[in-house]
C-alpha positions as CSV (number, residue, x, y, z in Angstrom):
1,X,36.2,-71.8,-103.0
2,X,36.0,-70.6,-99.5
3,X,35.0,-67.0,-98.7
4,X,37.2,-65.4,-96.2
5,X,35.4,-63.2,-93.6
6,X,37.2,-60.2,-92.2
7,X,36.9,-59.6,-88.5
8,X,36.0,-56.0,-88.0
9,X,37.1,-54.3,-84.7
10,X,34.3,-53.2,-82.3
11,X,34.0,-49.4,-81.9
12,X,33.8,-48.1,-78.4
13,X,30.8,-45.7,-78.1
14,X,31.0,-42.8,-75.5
15,X,28.8,-43.2,-72.5
16,X,25.6,-41.2,-72.3
17,X,25.9,-38.0,-70.2
18,X,23.7,-38.2,-67.2
19,X,22.4,-34.9,-65.8
20,X,22.9,-34.1,-62.2
21,X,19.2,-33.3,-61.8
22,X,16.5,-35.7,-62.8
23,X,13.6,-34.4,-64.9
24,X,10.9,-32.7,-63.0
25,X,13.0,-32.1,-59.8
26,X,13.2,-28.6,-58.1
27,X,15.2,-26.9,-55.3
28,X,13.9,-27.5,-51.7
29,X,11.7,-24.6,-50.3
30,X,13.3,-22.1,-48.0
31,X,12.6,-22.6,-44.3
32,X,9.6,-20.8,-42.9
33,X,10.4,-18.0,-40.5
34,X,7.8,-17.2,-37.9
35,X,7.8,-13.4,-37.2
36,X,8.1,-12.4,-33.6
37,X,4.8,-10.8,-32.5
38,X,4.9,-7.2,-31.6
39,X,4.1,-6.3,-28.0
40,X,0.6,-4.9,-27.5
41,X,0.4,-2.0,-25.0
42,X,-2.3,-2.6,-22.4
43,X,-1.7,0.3,-20.0
44,X,0.4,3.4,-19.6
45,X,0.4,6.1,-16.9
46,X,2.7,8.6,-15.2
47,X,2.9,10.9,-12.2
48,X,5.1,12.5,-9.6
49,X,5.6,11.1,-6.2
50,X,3.6,8.3,-4.5
51,X,0.0,8.3,-5.8
52,X,-2.5,9.5,-3.3
53,X,-5.7,7.5,-2.9
54,X,-6.2,4.7,-5.4
55,X,-3.0,3.1,-6.9
56,X,-2.8,2.7,-10.7
57,X,-4.7,-0.4,-11.7
58,X,-4.6,-2.4,-15.0
59,X,-5.4,-5.9,-16.4
60,X,-2.6,-8.2,-17.6
61,X,-4.6,-10.0,-20.2
62,X,-2.2,-12.8,-20.9
63,X,1.1,-14.3,-19.7
64,X,4.0,-13.7,-20.0
65,X,3.9,-9.9,-20.1
66,X,6.3,-7.0,-19.5
67,X,6.2,-4.1,-17.1
68,X,8.3,-1.1,-18.2
69,X,9.3,1.7,-15.8
70,X,11.4,4.8,-15.6
71,X,11.9,7.6,-13.1
72,X,13.7,11.0,-12.7
73,X,14.3,12.7,-9.4
74,X,15.6,16.0,-10.8
75,X,16.8,18.4,-8.1
76,X,16.2,15.8,-5.4
77,X,19.1,13.7,-6.9
78,X,19.3,10.2,-5.4
79,X,15.9,9.0,-4.1
80,X,14.2,5.7,-3.4
81,X,11.9,4.2,-6.2
82,X,9.9,1.0,-5.8
83,X,6.9,-0.8,-7.4
84,X,5.0,-3.6,-5.7
85,X,2.1,-5.5,-7.3
86,X,-1.1,-6.2,-5.4
87,X,-4.5,-7.5,-6.3
88,X,-7.1,-4.7,-6.3
89,X,-8.4,-5.6,-2.8
90,X,-4.8,-5.5,-1.3
91,X,-5.5,-8.9,0.2
92,X,-2.6,-10.5,-1.7
93,X,0.9,-9.2,-2.4
94,X,2.3,-11.0,-5.4
95,X,5.8,-12.4,-5.2
96,X,6.7,-10.0,-8.0
97,X,8.9,-7.3,-6.4
98,X,9.2,-5.5,-9.7
99,X,11.4,-2.5,-8.8
100,X,13.5,-1.7,-5.8
101,X,15.9,1.0,-6.9
102,X,17.8,4.0,-5.6
103,X,19.4,6.8,-7.7
104,X,18.9,10.1,-9.5
105,X,17.1,8.4,-12.4
106,X,16.7,5.0,-14.0
107,X,14.6,2.7,-16.3
108,X,14.1,-0.9,-17.0
109,X,11.7,-3.8,-17.7
110,X,10.6,-6.9,-15.9
111,X,9.0,-10.0,-17.5
112,X,6.2,-11.4,-15.4
113,X,4.5,-14.7,-15.6
114,X,0.9,-14.5,-14.3
115,X,-2.1,-12.7,-15.8
116,X,-4.9,-10.9,-14.0
117,X,-5.8,-7.5,-12.5
118,X,-3.0,-5.7,-10.7
119,X,-2.7,-2.6,-8.6
120,X,0.8,-1.0,-8.7
121,X,1.9,0.3,-5.4
122,X,4.5,3.1,-6.3
123,X,6.7,4.7,-3.6
124,X,8.9,7.6,-4.6
125,X,9.3,11.4,-4.5
126,X,10.4,11.4,-8.2
127,X,8.6,11.8,-11.6
128,X,7.8,8.3,-13.1
129,X,6.3,6.4,-16.0
130,X,5.0,2.8,-16.1
131,X,3.7,0.7,-19.0
132,X,2.3,-2.8,-19.3
133,X,2.7,-4.7,-22.6
134,X,2.1,-8.2,-23.9
135,X,4.9,-10.7,-24.4
136,X,8.5,-10.4,-23.4
137,X,9.8,-8.0,-26.0
138,X,8.6,-4.8,-24.4
139,X,10.9,-1.8,-23.7
140,X,11.3,0.7,-20.9
141,X,9.4,4.0,-21.4
142,X,11.5,7.2,-21.9
143,X,12.8,8.7,-18.7
144,X,10.5,11.6,-17.7
145,X,11.8,15.2,-17.4
146,X,12.3,16.5,-13.8
147,X,9.4,18.9,-14.1
148,X,7.0,16.1,-15.3
149,X,3.6,16.6,-13.8
150,X,0.7,14.2,-13.4
151,X,-2.6,14.8,-15.1
152,X,-4.7,17.4,-13.2
153,X,-7.4,15.8,-10.9
154,X,-10.9,16.0,-12.1
155,X,-13.1,18.4,-10.0
156,X,-15.6,16.7,-7.8
157,X,-19.1,18.0,-8.5
158,X,-21.3,18.9,-5.5
159,X,-24.1,16.4,-5.3
160,X,-27.6,17.8,-5.9
161,X,-30.5,16.8,-3.6
162,X,-32.5,14.0,-5.1
163,X,-36.1,13.0,-4.7
164,X,-37.0,10.0,-2.6
165,X,-36.7,7.0,-4.9
166,X,-39.6,4.6,-5.3
167,X,-39.1,1.1,-3.8
168,X,-37.6,-1.3,-6.3
169,X,-36.3,-4.9,-6.2
170,X,-33.0,-5.1,-4.3
171,X,-30.1,-6.1,-6.6
172,X,-27.2,-8.1,-5.2
173,X,-24.4,-5.7,-4.2
174,X,-21.4,-5.8,-6.5
175,X,-18.0,-6.4,-4.8
176,X,-16.0,-3.2,-4.1
177,X,-12.4,-2.6,-3.5
178,X,-11.2,-2.5,0.1
179,X,-11.5,1.1,1.5
180,X,-8.2,2.8,2.4
181,X,-8.1,4.2,5.9
182,X,-4.6,5.5,5.8
183,X,-1.9,5.9,3.0
184,X,1.3,7.6,3.9
185,X,5.0,7.4,3.1
186,X,8.1,9.1,4.4
187,X,11.5,8.6,6.0
188,X,12.5,8.4,9.6
189,X,10.3,8.3,12.7
190,X,6.7,9.4,12.4
191,X,3.3,9.4,14.2
192,X,0.3,9.1,12.0
193,X,-3.1,10.7,12.3
194,X,-5.9,8.8,13.9
195,X,-8.0,6.5,11.7
196,X,-11.1,4.5,12.5
197,X,-11.5,0.8,11.5
198,X,-15.2,0.0,11.3
199,X,-14.8,-3.7,10.5
200,X,-13.4,-6.2,12.9
201,X,-10.9,-7.4,10.3
202,X,-8.4,-4.9,8.7
203,X,-4.8,-4.8,7.6
204,X,-1.6,-2.8,7.8
205,X,0.5,-3.0,4.6
206,X,4.1,-1.8,5.0
207,X,7.4,-1.7,3.3
208,X,10.8,0.0,4.0
209,X,14.1,0.4,2.4
210,X,17.5,1.6,3.8
211,X,19.4,2.0,0.5
212,X,20.0,5.7,1.3
213,X,21.9,4.6,4.4
214,X,24.4,2.4,2.5
215,X,22.2,-0.7,2.6
216,X,23.1,-1.3,6.2
217,X,20.6,-3.3,8.3
218,X,18.4,-0.9,10.3
219,X,15.5,-1.3,12.7
220,X,11.9,-0.9,11.5
221,X,9.0,-0.9,13.9
222,X,5.3,0.0,13.8
223,X,3.6,0.4,17.2
224,X,-0.2,0.3,17.1
225,X,-1.9,2.6,19.6
226,X,-5.6,3.2,20.5
227,X,-6.8,6.7,20.0
228,X,-6.6,7.3,23.8
229,X,-2.9,6.5,23.8
230,X,-3.1,2.9,25.0
231,X,-0.6,0.6,23.3
232,X,-2.5,-2.1,21.4
233,X,0.3,-4.1,19.9
234,X,3.4,-4.3,17.7
235,X,2.5,-4.4,14.0
236,X,6.0,-4.7,12.7
237,X,9.4,-5.4,14.1
238,X,12.3,-6.0,11.8
239,X,16.1,-5.4,11.4
240,X,17.0,-5.6,7.7
241,X,18.1,-3.5,4.7
242,X,14.6,-3.6,3.3
243,X,11.4,-5.5,3.7
244,X,7.6,-5.6,3.2
245,X,4.7,-7.5,4.8
246,X,1.1,-7.3,5.9
247,X,-0.1,-7.2,9.6
248,X,-3.7,-8.4,10.2
249,X,-5.8,-6.9,13.0
250,X,-9.1,-8.2,14.3
251,X,-10.7,-5.5,16.4
252,X,-12.6,-2.4,15.2
253,X,-11.9,1.0,16.8
254,X,-9.9,4.2,16.4
255,X,-6.1,3.9,16.2
256,X,-2.9,5.6,15.2
257,X,0.6,4.3,14.3
258,X,4.0,5.1,15.7
259,X,6.7,4.4,13.1
260,X,10.2,4.0,14.4
261,X,13.1,3.8,11.8
262,X,15.7,5.8,10.0
263,X,14.8,4.3,6.6
264,X,12.3,5.2,3.9
265,X,8.9,3.6,4.2
266,X,5.3,3.3,2.9
267,X,2.4,2.3,5.1
268,X,-1.2,1.7,4.0
269,X,-4.2,0.6,6.2
270,X,-7.2,-1.0,4.5
271,X,-10.3,-2.8,5.6
């Protein structure tokens, strides 16, 4: 007798569910955000009018850096305000005409790209502030009040007589900043006082601006006279709305300058 085998139907099993994330996996880390470094203040000073004697000096420790400035002319209303950067010996004028402004007040910043020691030549009749900071994120200092006053000058003590020093080994002299023979600013024609150049090599630094005259080109001249009234030469001769330059002289002696212009100007003579 044959045994009949029954064919059983195959059962379809459900597929295994596969997780979207494999075992041991994790979300990618968030991107790293580098914080912007805060500016570091290197130098800050203030005053009223063009500084007399030595210009403010500071060291730009790294590049780039920011110079912030502000000014307020108060009752004088619209006035000329400028900053020019020099090296401390005034032998080099950097191609960084930071500020050349005209108005009742103002403020701003300038990003500069070279480090080193700087002297800030400021020409104005207004109250002002300047600051030097690292990086390019610096901000302008607050506008000073009209009655803003510079720090009082320190009194100069009368030197006491000293005993004759004993001979000692002579040390090498340290370099000193170039002496200033004349430093004056104004507007319009002017004849300066007489100054004496001891060295055979000396310089006349000058700048002028005609913004108060509607920025129309005007004549600017500096005539160099010997102390006895003899014309020695023409140190500057320009027709422009503004300008700055250095005239180099090569003969010691006593001189004075005749400035011919209707514009605002600043003149410094150094050795």
